[in-house]
Structure formats: structure tokens, C-alpha cells
C-alpha positions in Angstrom: -41.8 -141.5 -114.1 -44.9 -140.8 -116.0 -44.8 -139.0 -119.2 -48.0 -138.7 -122.0 -48.5 -135.9 -124.2 -51.9 -134.0 -125.8 -52.4 -134.6 -129.2 -55.0 -132.3 -130.8 -56.5 -132.4 -134.4 -58.1 -128.9 -136.0 -60.3 -128.5 -138.9 -60.3 -125.5 -140.9 -58.1 -123.4 -137.1 -60.8 -125.2 -134.3 -59.6 -128.7 -131.9 -62.1 -131.3 -133.0 -60.2 -134.6 -131.5 -58.2 -134.0 -128.0 -56.0 -137.9 -127.8 -53.5 -138.8 -124.8 -50.6 -140.8 -125.6 -48.6 -142.4 -122.7 -44.8 -141.9 -123.7 -43.2 -143.8 -120.4 -44.7 -145.5 -118.2 -47.7 -147.1 -117.4 -51.8 -146.7 -117.8 -52.6 -147.7 -114.1 -49.3 -145.7 -112.8 -50.8 -142.4 -114.3 -54.2 -143.5 -113.2 -53.1 -143.5 -110.2 -50.9 -140.0 -110.3 -54.1 -138.3 -111.3 -55.9 -139.4 -108.8 -53.9 -138.2 -106.7 -53.2 -134.9 -108.3 -55.9 -132.1 -106.4 -55.7 -129.6 -109.9 -56.6 -132.0 -112.6 -57.6 -135.3 -113.5 -56.7 -135.9 -117.0 -53.6 -135.2 -118.5 -52.6 -131.2 -120.1 -49.3 -129.4 -120.3 -51.1 -126.2 -118.3 -48.3 -126.9 -115.5 -45.1 -127.0 -118.6 -46.3 -124.0 -120.4 -46.9 -122.0 -116.9 -43.5 -123.0 -116.5 -42.0 -122.6 -119.5 -43.6 -118.3 -119.6 -41.7 -118.2 -116.1 -38.6 -120.1 -117.6 -38.8 -116.8 -120.0 -39.9 -114.3 -117.6 -36.9 -115.2 -115.3 -33.9 -115.8 -118.1 -33.4 -113.2 -120.9 -31.2 -115.7 -122.3 -33.8 -118.2 -123.2 -36.3 -114.9 -124.8 -35.7 -115.1 -128.3 -34.5 -111.7 -130.6 -32.8 -109.8 -127.6 -29.4 -108.8 -126.3 -29.6 -111.7 -123.6 -29.9 -114.5 -125.7 -27.5 -117.1 -124.8 -24.7 -117.7 -127.3 -22.9 -119.8 -125.8 -24.0 -123.2 -124.7 -22.7 -123.0 -121.3 -23.4 -119.8 -119.7 -26.8 -120.9 -121.2 -27.0 -124.0 -119.3 -25.6 -122.1 -116.2 -28.4 -118.8 -116.5 -31.0 -121.7 -117.0 -29.5 -123.8 -113.8 -29.7 -120.1 -111.6 -32.7 -119.5 -113.1 -34.4 -123.0 -111.8 -33.5 -123.0 -108.4 -34.4 -119.4 -107.3 -37.9 -119.9 -109.0 -37.8 -123.2 -106.2 -36.5 -121.8 -103.3 -36.7 -118.1 -103.6 -39.7 -117.0 -105.1 -43.0 -117.4 -103.2 -45.9 -118.0 -105.4 -49.4 -117.0 -104.6 -50.9 -120.8 -106.1 -48.8 -122.2 -103.2 -49.4 -120.1 -99.9 -51.1 -121.4 -97.1 -54.3 -119.0 -95.2 -53.6 -118.3 -91.8 -57.1 -116.7 -91.6 -58.6 -112.8 -91.5 -57.2 -112.3 -95.2 -53.5 -113.6 -94.2 -51.5 -116.6 -95.4 -48.3 -118.0 -95.1 -46.1 -118.1 -98.3 -44.5 -120.6 -99.7 -42.1 -121.8 -102.4 -42.1 -125.0 -104.1 -39.2 -126.0 -102.8 -41.0 -125.0 -98.9 -44.4 -126.7 -100.3 -42.5 -129.8 -101.6 -40.8 -130.2 -98.3 -37.5 -129.3 -99.2 -37.2 -126.7 -97.3 -38.5 -124.8 -94.5 -38.0 -120.8 -95.0 -38.2 -119.2 -98.0 -34.2 -118.2 -99.7 -32.5 -115.5 -100.4 -30.6 -114.9 -103.1 -27.5 -114.7 -100.9 -28.3 -117.6 -98.7 -28.3 -119.0 -102.2 -25.7 -118.1 -104.0 -23.7 -118.7 -100.7 -25.1 -122.4 -100.4 -22.2 -124.4 -100.0 -23.0 -127.4 -102.0 -21.4 -131.2 -100.5 -20.3 -133.1 -102.7 -19.3 -137.2 -101.8 -17.7 -139.6 -104.3 
């Protein structure tokens, strides 16, 4: 696992310095991950912030000052897991589609892009899926 943070120094409201601090992992593995990334060659927070924005949009329990804000941790955790699985197996973001030519695309979910499934799941399929737990 690689984990790094971005530290910004501000003066008079403007960013004057941006530093990357490695928290977990090694410099070599971090460099390898960044070199292999098709999206970015530097450590940045845009992916995490985009996910956080989507999580707040899909799950009103994560929004402050709303009637649906979670007060019970069990309900909050359950809704968070439902949002995560819906996000990965049902939702088809435009950024993951594959061009087929002539303005036609093959739409994919994050789980399809990761090779975890071969189709976009319906919400009914997600809710009715039976987990196989080995013990």
C-alpha cells in the first residue's frame, strides 16, 4: 500500500508551496505507481475529493444539516456500504466508457473496468445478490 499526503503552504491566501509527504510505502513503489498511472504523474487529492463529492451526492446521510443526516452509526455504515457497492457495480460514469466509433460507446462501471464483473448491475440485482461466506 502506498499512502501520501499533499501539504500546501499559503501566504496571504495564495498557495506558495506544495509538498508531497509519503506516509506509508516506499519512494520506489510510489514512483512505480505514479509512472504506471494513465491519469497523473504526481500525488494529488482530486480522485479522493471527487469520490467524496460523489459519496455526499449519492448518500444524503453524509450531508450535514439535513433531515436525513445519520445519527446512528449502524445505519450510517449500512448506507455507506450500499452507496459504495452501487457506485462500483451499478453506476456508469462517462469517464470509463470505451469508444466504439461514430459517437458510440461501451459504458462501464468501475467494477467492470477493474475486471470484477462483465456487466452493469441493476439495483435489484445488487440488493438480491447472495454473498457466499466461508468460515
